[in-house]
C-alpha positions as CSV (number, residue, x, y, z in Angstrom):
1,M,23.6,39.0,-60.1
2,K,24.8,42.5,-59.8
3,V,24.2,44.4,-56.6
4,S,23.5,48.1,-56.9
5,S,25.4,50.7,-55.0
6,V,22.2,51.7,-53.2
7,T,21.7,48.2,-51.8
8,I,25.3,48.1,-50.7
9,R,25.0,51.5,-48.9
10,R,21.8,50.3,-47.2
11,R,23.4,47.1,-46.0
12,L,26.4,49.1,-44.7
13,F,24.1,51.5,-42.9
14,T,22.1,48.6,-41.4
15,A,25.3,46.9,-40.2
16,L,26.6,50.2,-38.8
17,L,23.3,50.8,-37.0
18,I,23.3,47.4,-35.5
19,G,26.9,47.9,-34.4
20,V,26.1,51.2,-32.8
21,L,23.1,49.8,-31.0
22,A,25.1,46.8,-29.8
23,F,27.9,49.0,-28.6
24,G,25.4,51.3,-26.9
25,L,23.8,48.4,-25.2
26,L,27.2,47.0,-24.1
27,A,28.3,50.4,-22.9
28,G,25.0,50.9,-21.1
29,R,25.3,47.5,-19.4
30,L,28.9,48.2,-18.5
31,G,27.9,51.6,-17.0
32,Y,25.0,50.0,-15.1
33,V,27.3,47.3,-13.7
34,Q,30.0,49.8,-12.7
35,L,28.0,52.8,-11.6
36,W,24.8,51.2,-10.2
37,K,25.8,47.7,-9.2
38,G,29.5,48.2,-8.6
39,E,29.5,48.3,-4.9
40,E,27.1,45.4,-4.5
41,L,29.2,43.2,-6.9
42,A,32.4,44.2,-5.3
43,A,31.0,43.2,-1.9
44,K,29.9,39.9,-3.3
45,A,33.4,39.3,-4.8
46,E,35.0,40.2,-1.5
47,D,32.7,37.8,0.3
48,S,33.8,35.0,-2.0
49,W,37.4,35.8,-1.2
50,R,36.9,36.3,2.6
51,R,37.9,33.6,5.0
52,E,37.1,33.7,8.7
53,I,38.8,32.2,11.8
54,P,36.2,32.0,14.5
55,F,36.8,33.3,18.1
56,A,34.3,31.8,20.5
57,A,32.4,34.1,22.8
58,K,32.6,33.3,26.5
59,R,29.6,31.4,27.7
60,G,27.9,33.2,30.6
61,E,28.8,32.0,34.1
62,I,26.2,30.3,36.3
63,M,26.1,31.2,40.0
64,D,24.0,30.4,43.0
65,R,21.8,33.1,44.6
66,N,24.7,34.5,46.6
67,G,27.2,34.7,43.7
68,S,29.1,31.4,44.2
69,L,30.3,30.1,40.9
70,L,28.7,26.8,39.8
71,A,29.8,26.8,36.1
72,Y,32.3,28.9,34.3
73,N,34.8,28.8,31.4
74,I,38.5,27.9,31.2
75,S,40.8,28.6,28.3
76,S,40.8,25.7,25.8
77,P,42.2,26.6,22.4
78,T,41.3,24.8,19.2
79,I,43.6,24.0,16.3
80,M,42.6,24.6,12.7
81,A,44.3,24.3,9.3
82,I,44.0,26.4,6.1
83,P,45.0,23.5,3.7
84,A,46.0,25.8,0.8
85,Q,48.6,27.5,3.0
86,V,50.2,24.4,4.4
87,K,53.6,24.1,2.8
88,D,54.8,20.6,3.8
89,A,51.8,18.6,4.8
90,R,53.6,15.4,5.7
91,D,56.0,17.2,8.0
92,A,53.2,19.3,9.5
93,A,51.2,16.1,10.1
94,A,54.1,14.4,11.9
95,K,54.7,17.3,14.2
96,L,51.0,17.9,15.0
97,S,50.2,14.3,15.7
98,A,53.0,14.1,18.2
99,V,51.5,17.0,20.2
100,L,47.8,16.2,19.7
101,G,47.9,12.4,20.3
102,M,46.5,11.6,16.9
103,T,47.8,9.4,14.2
104,E,49.9,11.1,11.6
105,D,47.7,9.8,8.7
106,S,44.5,11.2,10.2
107,V,46.1,14.6,10.6
108,Y,47.6,14.5,7.1
109,T,44.1,13.6,5.7
110,M,42.6,16.6,7.4
111,I,45.2,19.2,6.5
112,T,45.2,18.2,2.8
113,K,41.4,18.4,2.3
114,R,40.0,20.6,-0.5
115,Q,38.4,22.9,2.0
116,L,39.1,26.5,3.0
117,I,39.4,25.9,6.8
118,V,39.5,22.5,8.6
119,Y,39.2,21.7,12.3
120,I,41.8,19.2,13.4
121,K,39.6,16.9,15.5
122,P,39.2,15.3,17.8
123,G,42.6,15.9,19.3
124,G,42.8,19.5,18.3
125,R,39.5,20.6,19.8
126,K,39.5,22.2,23.3
127,I,43.2,21.5,24.1
128,T,45.2,22.8,27.0
129,T,47.0,26.1,26.9
130,E,50.3,24.1,27.2
131,K,49.6,22.1,24.0
132,A,48.5,25.2,22.2
133,Q,51.8,26.9,23.0
134,Q,53.7,23.9,21.8
135,I,51.9,24.2,18.4
136,K,52.5,27.9,18.2
137,D,56.2,27.3,18.8
138,L,56.2,24.9,15.8
139,N,55.4,27.9,13.6
140,L,53.8,25.8,10.9
141,P,52.4,27.6,7.8
142,G,48.6,27.2,7.5
143,I,48.1,26.0,11.0
144,V,46.1,28.3,13.2
145,V,45.6,28.3,17.0
146,A,42.2,29.8,17.6
147,E,41.1,31.1,21.0
148,D,38.4,29.0,22.5
149,N,37.1,27.9,25.9
150,K,35.3,25.0,27.5
151,R,32.8,24.7,30.3
152,Y,34.0,23.8,33.8
153,Y,31.9,22.7,36.8
154,P,34.2,23.3,39.8
155,L,32.0,21.4,42.3
156,G,31.7,18.1,40.4
157,S,28.3,16.5,40.7
158,F,26.9,19.4,42.7
159,A,23.4,20.3,41.4
160,S,24.3,18.5,38.2
161,H,20.8,17.7,37.1
162,V,19.9,21.4,37.5
163,L,23.0,22.8,35.8
164,G,23.2,20.2,33.0
165,F,26.2,20.4,30.6
166,T,27.5,21.6,27.3
167,G,28.8,19.9,24.1
168,I,32.0,20.3,22.3
169,D,30.8,23.5,20.6
170,N,29.7,25.0,23.9
171,Q,26.1,24.4,23.1
172,G,23.8,23.6,26.1
173,L,22.6,20.0,26.0
174,T,20.8,19.5,29.3
175,G,19.5,21.3,32.3
176,I,19.8,25.1,32.7
177,E,22.6,25.1,30.1
178,A,20.1,23.9,27.5
179,K,17.1,25.9,28.7
180,Y,18.8,29.2,28.5
181,D,21.4,28.4,25.8
182,D,20.6,31.4,23.7
183,L,21.3,33.9,26.5
184,L,24.3,32.0,27.9
185,Q,26.0,31.4,24.6
186,G,26.7,34.9,23.4
187,I,27.8,35.8,19.8
188,N,31.1,34.5,18.4
189,G,33.7,36.9,16.9
190,N,36.3,36.2,14.2
191,V,39.5,37.2,12.4
192,S,38.7,37.6,8.7
193,F,41.1,37.9,5.7
194,L,41.0,37.8,1.9
195,S,42.5,34.9,-0.1
196,D,42.4,33.6,-3.6
197,A,41.0,30.2,-4.8
198,K,44.3,28.6,-3.7
199,G,44.1,30.0,-0.3
200,D,46.9,32.5,-0.7
201,L,46.5,35.9,0.9
202,M,45.3,38.6,-1.5
203,P,48.0,41.2,-2.1
204,G,47.5,44.4,-0.3
205,S,44.7,43.0,2.0
206,S,44.8,43.0,5.8
207,D,43.1,41.1,8.6
208,T,40.1,42.4,10.4
209,Y,38.9,41.5,13.9
210,A,35.3,41.3,15.1
211,A,35.3,40.9,18.9
212,P,32.9,38.2,20.3
213,K,30.0,39.3,22.5
214,D,30.0,37.2,25.7
215,G,26.9,35.6,27.0
216,L,25.0,36.9,30.0
217,N,25.8,35.6,33.5
218,L,22.9,33.7,35.2
219,E,22.2,33.8,38.9
220,L,20.1,30.9,40.1
221,T,17.6,30.7,43.0
222,I,19.7,27.7,44.2
223,D,21.4,28.3,47.6
224,K,24.8,26.6,47.6
225,Q,24.7,26.0,51.4
226,I,21.2,24.4,51.3
227,Q,22.1,22.4,48.2
228,T,25.2,21.2,50.0
229,I,23.2,20.0,53.0
230,M,20.8,18.2,50.7
231,E,23.5,16.5,48.7
232,R,25.2,15.3,51.9
233,E,22.0,13.8,53.2
234,L,21.2,12.1,49.9
235,D,24.7,10.6,49.8
236,Q,24.3,9.2,53.3
237,A,20.8,7.9,52.6
238,M,22.0,6.0,49.5
239,V,24.6,4.3,51.6
240,K,22.2,3.5,54.4
241,F,19.1,2.4,52.4
242,Q,20.6,1.2,49.1
243,A,17.6,2.7,47.3
244,D,17.0,2.6,43.5
245,D,16.6,6.4,43.5
246,I,16.3,9.3,45.9
247,I,14.8,12.7,45.1
248,A,14.9,15.9,47.1
249,I,13.6,19.5,46.5
250,A,13.8,22.5,48.7
251,M,11.5,25.5,47.9
252,D,10.7,28.9,49.2
253,P,6.9,28.5,49.5
254,N,6.3,32.3,49.3
255,N,7.6,32.8,45.7
256,G,8.3,29.5,44.0
257,E,12.1,29.8,44.1
258,I,13.9,26.5,44.1
259,L,16.5,26.6,46.9
260,G,17.9,23.1,46.3
261,M,17.2,20.2,43.9
262,A,19.1,16.9,43.8
263,S,18.6,13.2,43.0
264,R,20.6,10.0,43.2
265,P,22.2,8.5,41.2
266,S,24.1,11.6,40.1
267,Y,27.0,12.4,37.8
268,D,29.8,14.9,37.2
269,P,28.9,17.2,34.2
270,D,32.6,17.4,33.3
271,K,32.6,13.6,32.9
272,Y,29.1,13.0,31.5
273,R,30.4,10.7,28.8
274,E,31.5,8.2,31.4
275,V,27.9,7.5,32.8
276,D,24.7,5.9,31.5
277,P,22.8,8.6,29.5
278,A,19.7,7.6,31.5
279,I,21.3,9.2,34.5
280,Y,21.9,12.6,33.0
281,N,18.9,12.7,30.7
282,R,16.3,12.3,33.4
283,N,16.0,15.0,36.1
284,L,14.0,12.9,38.5
285,P,12.5,15.7,40.6
286,I,10.6,17.0,37.5
287,W,10.5,13.8,35.4
288,M,9.6,10.9,37.7
289,T,5.9,10.1,38.1
290,Y,4.5,7.9,40.8
291,E,1.6,7.5,43.2
292,P,2.3,10.0,46.0
293,G,0.7,8.2,48.9
294,S,-0.2,10.0,52.1
295,T,1.5,13.3,51.3
296,F,-1.3,13.8,48.8
297,K,-3.7,13.8,51.8
298,I,-2.7,17.5,52.4
299,I,-4.7,18.4,49.3
300,T,-7.8,16.5,50.4
301,L,-7.5,18.1,53.8
302,A,-7.1,21.6,52.4
303,A,-10.1,21.1,50.1
304,A,-12.4,19.7,52.9
305,L,-11.5,22.6,55.2
306,E,-12.0,25.2,52.4
307,E,-15.4,23.8,51.6
308,G,-16.4,23.6,55.3
309,K,-16.8,19.9,55.2
310,V,-15.0,19.2,58.4
311,N,-14.1,20.7,61.8
312,L,-10.9,19.0,62.9
313,T,-11.4,19.2,66.6
314,Q,-15.2,18.8,66.9
315,D,-15.9,16.2,64.2
316,H,-15.2,12.5,65.1
317,F,-14.6,9.4,63.0
318,F,-14.4,5.8,64.0
319,D,-11.8,3.8,62.2
320,P,-12.4,0.0,62.2
321,G,-9.3,-0.7,60.2
322,A,-10.9,-0.9,56.8
323,V,-13.9,0.3,54.7
324,E,-15.8,-1.4,52.0
325,I,-16.2,0.9,48.9
326,G,-17.7,-0.3,45.6
327,G,-16.8,-3.9,46.4
328,A,-13.2,-3.0,47.3
329,R,-11.8,-3.3,50.8
330,L,-9.6,-0.3,51.6
331,R,-7.5,-0.8,54.7
332,C,-5.8,1.5,57.1
333,W,-2.1,1.0,57.6
334,K,-2.7,0.2,61.3
335,K,-4.1,-3.3,61.7
336,G,-7.4,-3.1,63.6
337,G,-7.7,0.6,62.9
338,H,-7.4,3.7,65.2
339,G,-10.9,3.5,66.7
340,S,-12.7,6.7,67.7
341,Q,-10.7,9.8,66.9
342,T,-11.2,13.5,66.0
343,F,-10.4,14.4,62.4
344,L,-7.3,16.2,63.7
345,E,-6.2,12.8,64.9
346,V,-7.2,11.3,61.5
347,V,-4.6,13.7,60.0
348,Q,-2.0,12.9,62.7
349,N,-2.4,9.2,62.3
350,S,-2.6,9.4,58.5
351,C,-5.8,7.2,58.7
352,N,-6.9,6.1,55.2
353,P,-10.6,5.4,56.1
354,G,-10.8,8.8,57.6
355,F,-9.6,10.5,54.4
356,V,-12.0,8.3,52.4
357,A,-14.7,9.9,54.5
358,L,-13.4,13.4,53.7
359,G,-13.3,12.5,49.9
360,N,-17.0,11.3,50.1
361,R,-18.0,14.5,51.9
362,L,-16.4,16.6,49.1
363,G,-17.7,14.5,46.2
364,K,-15.7,13.7,43.0
365,D,-16.4,17.0,41.2
366,K,-15.3,19.2,44.1
367,L,-12.2,17.0,45.1
368,F,-10.9,16.9,41.5
369,E,-11.6,20.6,41.0
370,Y,-9.2,21.3,43.9
371,I,-6.7,18.8,42.7
372,K,-6.6,20.6,39.3
373,N,-6.4,24.0,41.0
374,F,-3.4,22.9,43.0
375,G,-1.7,22.2,39.7
376,F,-1.8,18.4,39.4
377,G,-2.3,16.8,36.0
378,K,-0.3,19.4,34.1
379,K,3.3,20.7,34.0
380,T,4.2,23.3,36.5
381,G,6.2,25.2,33.9
382,I,9.4,25.1,35.8
383,D,12.3,26.4,33.6
384,L,14.0,23.0,33.2
385,G,13.6,20.6,30.3
386,G,12.0,17.1,30.6
387,E,9.1,17.9,32.9
388,E,6.2,15.4,33.0
389,N,2.5,16.0,33.4
390,G,1.6,13.3,35.9
391,I,-1.6,11.2,35.5
392,M,-5.1,12.0,36.8
393,F,-8.3,10.0,36.4
394,K,-10.6,11.2,33.7
395,M,-13.9,12.3,35.4
396,S,-15.8,9.7,33.4
397,Q,-13.6,7.0,35.0
398,V,-14.1,8.2,38.6
399,G,-16.4,6.0,40.5
400,P,-16.7,5.4,44.3
401,V,-13.4,3.4,44.5
402,E,-11.4,6.0,42.4
403,L,-12.8,8.8,44.6
404,A,-11.8,7.0,47.7
405,T,-8.3,6.0,46.7
406,T,-7.6,9.5,45.3
407,A,-8.5,11.0,48.6
408,F,-5.6,9.2,50.3
409,G,-3.1,9.4,47.4
410,Q,-3.5,6.2,45.5
411,G,-4.4,5.7,41.8
412,V,-3.1,9.1,40.8
413,S,0.4,9.9,39.5
414,V,2.3,13.0,40.3
415,T,5.8,14.5,40.0
416,P,7.9,15.7,42.9
417,I,7.8,19.2,41.6
418,Q,4.0,19.2,41.4
419,Q,3.9,17.8,45.0
420,I,6.1,20.5,46.6
421,T,4.5,23.3,44.6
422,A,1.0,22.3,45.6
423,V,1.9,21.8,49.3
424,S,3.6,25.2,49.2
425,A,0.3,26.7,48.2
426,A,-1.5,24.8,50.9
427,I,0.7,26.3,53.7
428,N,1.8,29.7,52.3
429,G,-1.6,31.4,52.6
430,G,-3.2,29.7,49.6
431,T,-1.3,31.0,46.6
432,L,0.0,28.7,43.9
433,Y,3.3,29.9,42.4
434,K,5.1,28.8,39.3
435,P,8.4,27.2,40.4
436,H,11.6,28.5,38.9
437,V,15.4,28.1,39.2
438,A,16.6,31.3,37.3
439,K,16.7,34.4,39.5
440,Q,18.4,37.1,37.4
441,W,20.6,37.9,34.5
442,V,23.8,39.9,34.9
443,N,26.0,41.8,32.4
444,P,29.4,40.0,32.5
445,D,31.3,43.3,31.8
446,T,29.5,45.8,34.2
447,G,27.9,43.5,36.7
448,D,24.6,45.3,36.2
449,V,21.4,43.3,36.5
450,V,19.9,43.0,33.0
451,S,16.6,41.4,34.0
452,K,15.0,39.6,37.0
453,V,12.7,36.7,37.1
454,E,9.8,37.9,39.2
455,P,7.5,35.5,41.2
456,E,4.6,34.3,39.0
457,V,1.3,33.7,40.7
458,V,-0.7,31.0,39.0
459,R,-3.9,31.3,41.1
460,K,-5.3,31.6,44.5
461,V,-6.4,28.1,45.7
462,I,-7.5,28.4,49.3
463,S,-8.0,31.1,51.9
464,E,-5.5,32.4,54.4
465,Q,-7.6,31.0,57.2
466,T,-7.8,27.5,55.7
467,S,-4.0,27.6,55.0
468,A,-3.4,28.5,58.7
469,T,-5.5,25.5,59.8
470,V,-3.6,23.2,57.4
471,R,-0.3,24.4,58.9
472,N,-1.5,23.8,62.4
473,A,-2.7,20.3,61.6
474,L,0.5,19.4,59.9
475,E,2.6,20.7,62.8
476,S,0.6,18.4,65.0
477,V,1.5,15.5,62.7
478,V,5.2,16.2,63.4
479,A,4.7,16.6,67.1
480,K,2.1,13.9,67.8
481,G,1.6,11.8,64.7
482,T,3.4,9.8,62.1
483,G,6.0,12.6,61.3
484,R,7.6,12.6,64.8
485,N,11.0,11.8,63.3
486,A,11.0,15.2,61.6
487,F,10.5,17.0,64.9
488,I,13.2,19.7,65.6
489,D,13.4,20.9,69.2
490,G,13.2,24.6,69.3
491,Y,11.6,25.0,65.9
492,R,8.0,24.7,64.7
493,V,8.0,22.1,62.0
494,G,5.0,20.8,60.0
495,G,4.9,17.9,57.6
496,K,3.3,14.7,56.3
497,T,4.6,11.2,55.6
498,G,3.9,9.1,52.5
499,T,4.2,5.4,51.8
500,A,3.0,4.2,48.4
501,Q,3.3,0.8,46.7
502,K,5.1,0.8,43.4
503,V,3.2,-0.3,40.3
504,I,5.2,-2.9,38.4
505,N,3.9,-4.4,35.2
506,G,0.4,-3.0,36.0
507,R,0.2,-4.5,39.5
508,Y,1.0,-3.2,42.9
509,S,4.2,-4.7,44.3
510,P,3.9,-6.0,47.8
511,N,7.6,-5.5,48.5
512,E,8.6,-2.3,46.7
513,H,7.5,1.2,47.9
514,I,8.2,4.8,47.3
515,V,8.4,6.4,50.7
516,S,8.4,10.2,51.2
517,F,8.1,13.1,53.6
518,I,7.3,16.7,53.0
519,G,8.2,19.1,55.8
520,F,8.2,22.9,56.3
521,A,9.3,25.4,58.9
522,P,8.6,27.5,60.7
523,A,5.1,26.1,60.9
524,D,3.6,29.5,61.7
525,N,5.5,31.4,58.9
526,P,7.1,28.9,56.5
527,K,10.4,29.9,55.0
528,I,11.4,26.6,53.5
529,V,9.6,23.5,52.3
530,V,11.6,20.2,51.7
531,Y,10.3,17.1,49.9
532,V,12.2,13.9,49.9
533,A,11.2,10.6,48.2
534,V,13.1,7.4,48.5
535,D,12.5,4.7,45.8
536,N,12.6,1.2,47.1
537,P,14.7,1.5,50.2
538,Q,16.1,-1.7,51.6
539,G,14.8,-2.7,55.0
540,I,11.9,-0.8,56.6
541,Q,9.8,0.9,54.0
542,F,7.8,3.7,55.8
543,G,8.0,7.4,55.0
544,G,8.1,8.3,58.7
545,V,11.1,6.1,59.3
546,V,13.1,6.6,56.1
547,A,12.3,10.0,54.6
548,A,11.3,12.0,57.7
549,P,14.8,11.9,59.3
550,I,16.3,13.1,56.1
551,V,14.0,16.1,55.9
552,H,14.7,16.7,59.6
553,N,18.4,16.9,59.0
554,I,18.0,19.2,56.0
555,I,15.7,21.6,57.8
556,A,17.6,21.5,61.1
557,D,20.8,22.7,59.3
558,A,19.1,25.1,56.9
559,L,17.1,27.1,59.5
560,P,20.0,28.5,61.5
561,Y,21.9,29.3,58.2
562,M,18.8,31.2,57.0
563,G,18.8,33.2,60.2
564,V,15.5,31.7,61.5
565,Q,15.3,32.1,65.2
566,P,14.1,29.2,67.5
567,S,10.6,29.4,69.0
568,T,9.2,28.6,72.4
569,K,5.6,28.2,71.0
570,Q,6.0,24.9,69.2
571,I,3.7,22.0,70.0
572,N,5.3,19.7,72.5
573,K,6.3,16.4,71.1
574,E,4.3,13.4,72.2
575,Y,6.8,10.6,72.8
576,K,6.2,6.9,72.1
577,Y,7.8,4.0,73.9
578,G,11.5,3.9,73.2
579,E,11.8,7.5,72.2
580,T,14.0,9.8,74.4
581,P,12.1,12.9,75.6
582,I,13.5,16.4,75.5
583,V,13.8,18.2,78.9
584,V,14.9,21.7,79.9
585,V,18.1,22.2,82.0
586,P,17.2,23.9,85.4
587,N,19.2,26.8,86.9
588,L,21.4,25.3,89.6
589,I,23.8,28.2,90.2
590,G,23.8,29.5,93.8
591,K,22.2,26.3,95.2
592,T,23.9,23.8,97.4
593,V,24.4,20.2,96.5
594,S,21.8,19.1,99.0
595,D,19.2,21.4,97.4
596,I,19.7,20.6,93.7
597,Y,18.6,16.9,93.6
598,E,14.9,18.0,93.7
599,D,15.5,20.2,90.6
600,L,17.1,17.3,88.7
601,N,13.9,15.2,89.2
602,M,15.4,12.0,87.7
603,N,15.8,13.7,84.4
604,F,19.6,14.3,84.5
605,N,22.8,12.7,85.6
606,L,25.2,14.8,87.6
607,S,29.0,15.4,87.4
608,S,30.8,17.7,89.8
609,A,34.2,19.3,90.2
610,G,35.8,21.6,92.7
611,S,35.5,21.8,96.5
612,G,32.7,23.3,98.5
613,D,28.9,23.1,98.7
614,T,27.7,25.9,96.4
615,V,27.2,25.6,92.6
616,I,29.0,28.5,90.9
617,R,28.9,27.2,87.3
618,Q,27.0,24.6,85.3
619,S,27.1,23.1,81.8
620,P,24.8,23.0,79.9
621,A,23.4,26.4,80.8
622,A,20.0,26.8,82.3
623,G,17.2,26.7,79.7
624,T,19.1,24.5,77.3
625,R,16.9,21.7,75.9
626,V,18.6,18.3,76.0
627,D,17.6,14.6,75.9
628,R,16.4,13.2,79.2
629,G,19.2,11.4,80.9
630,S,21.9,13.9,79.8
631,T,24.7,14.9,82.2
632,I,24.9,18.3,83.9
633,R,28.4,19.3,85.0
634,I,28.5,21.5,88.0
635,Y,31.4,23.4,89.5
636,L,31.5,23.8,93.3
637,A,33.0,26.4,95.7
638,K,32.7,27.5,99.3
639,D,30.3,30.2,100.1
640,D,33.2,32.6,100.9
641,D,35.3,31.7,97.9
642,E,33.2,32.1,94.7
643,S,36.2,33.1,92.7
644,E,37.5,29.6,92.7
645,N,38.2,28.4,89.2
646,P,38.1,24.6,89.1
């Protein structure tokens, strides 16, 4: 079939048109890619070529409230490999393994991986600067020494449960390190370079450096000196009582700041891998729940006073030793009871039947309303992980027995942090504060304060007047009641003992107790509250015998350090048989030997030195308070020779 010339021309024109259109589309697409998308595609290509060697930011330092370092960083380089740039893998593996303490085969496997960058681990992570220099001196192609650091806790187990620790990548795992990880960690920097698919450097390219941004420094509310005192006392108590656990918290009752927090057993954050995870995963002061015992009576007392249900000095109560409630016999700790007493003496004697009476006067709705308002049954919100809620009765479960036992601290479950926070509200004027351990954040470069953690008021619980009455009652507990072992001569101390049976397999154990004491000072204007709980001490198991002396020692050392001056207005201690009274040293200077025996009044022993009849010096000085039976040393001279220096 013959094709006409016209058809041929049409076909040629159509083919030409299609070609022109195709070329136009191609040219348009090429122009779009180069002119409109060129920069974007070039950036994507560069990203695919770019390799980065990370440079870790310095983690923010952690300090106590006075700037003493509790956690900081030390140089600890990390070794990495760029497998494509390694020239002689077997030789490099042999040399690296000798320095890093790894097997040659394991190093060889890592540096020959089909990856862009490989960490040589575990031996190459966080190594010493000496080892890093040895590897630099080897000058091995493809082996990089990257700047890195690791966390260091210079005081060992000091405040370990508060501080926590970090992992291999400097990420916070427990404690404050985990709670504020995002602010402490900072932003890592890097050195970046361009390489081809084989890992070879791109011709004409150069390295770029992005500096890391260091994390913020954190200043805690913890006071190193108070924490040291607390840690010392807990160590000694563990040796003395061989307890399962011991817990201690010190708080400023006027703002919720934690001045000290510790527990035993403890651990060294630098060596956390060497201990049972249960020790470092559980911060007992905020995690452990138990029946509080008589320290909880402070809440019942505060509620009854606020509601006008009792006058401590005018109202009386007869304690027969036990009361029958709902078919249950609830006993006082003193066999035979305390007999007739004022309600102030009920508090001093920690009389269970007396507090049952206060609970009944309040009624279940009002008592549990105050318990809730004091913060029990829910987390305090302290800025530490792992806090528990505690356990309260549901109102539908509260009958006469539950009301009675709750009034004296049995049947409910609390945490130590709830206990000290609530008691702080009871004695600080009635304000419940949210507890916290972070005080302020500081710029590591300038030292400027970036932000402060302000005291956070949760609610007003009781009045100033009620709080003052609670303070006075608790001071009398220490001077005249079950808390006498916390008495500090020259300082006004208030407090309350607690002894609670442990619940084991759903039953109260007759042999295991958690004994506790909460104390505060000065009683008229509290600056510090200390709570100590001892779990299953061996031997005598009473809060006044075991825990009160520990609190005594902590407060006695803390008050002078805090600049709190002694007071002459404290309630005089009421001594029991076997206790040594405190007496005041008289002024003997200027008196003759024959005259001074009346002043001694059988309270002191006497030791003299020098010749003559007149006292020219004495030690201790007049006005000093000492144990009865202490020795006064006097220095004698003749009336006409008072310059004698014996």
